[in-house]
N, C-alpha and C positions, 0 to 999 in steps of 0.2 A: 515505463518511463524513464530516459534515461537517466544515470546520478547528477551528469554534467547540466541536463534541464531543471532536476529538482532542487542544484546548488543556489544554483538563480531565483527563485521562490522565495518569496518570507516567509517569517516562522509561522506569522496568522492562516498565509496559504499552505503549506504544507502541512500542516491540522486542519485546514481542512478536506483535503486530497484525500489523507491517510482517515479520516472519519465518512468520507464517501469511498474510499476502498473497502474501508471496512463492512458495510453497507452493500458490496457487491459479494463481496468475500459470502457475507450468511444468505443473500439470496444464493448463490450458488452451491454451494453447501445443503441447502433447501431442495434445490432441484435435483443435484444430486444424488440424494436421498432418494428421492423422487423418480429417478431412471427418464429423466428429461434431458440430463447434459449425458451424451456418451466422449468425449475430450476432454482430461483433464486440462488440455495447455492453457486456457483461461484461468483457473486457476491458478495453474502454480503460477503464472504473470502477473497476478494479482498479487498474488504470498510473495515475491519476490518485491512489489512497488511496495509491499508494507514492513519491507525488512530495510528495503535502500531510503526510507523515511527518516524510522526509526533509526538506524544506524549516520546521517541528517543530523539530524534534533539530540544526538546523544553527543557525538562531538564539536554542538554546539554549546552543550551544556560544558562540557566540559574549559572549554572554550572560555567562559564566562570565569570558570574558579582561578 
């Protein structure tokens, strides 16, 4: 998901998306350990989405101060 798309979401929606991405990442890590995943592209993209959301949350928190 692009940062511009994430900026249009509310804080509650971002928190929900973040929670879903963490759950997906956990599942993918288990699959990776089990040898079910051959490509790491999906894991990488989810990690990038998590980082984008955390950055936006940090920016919002800094703007409130």
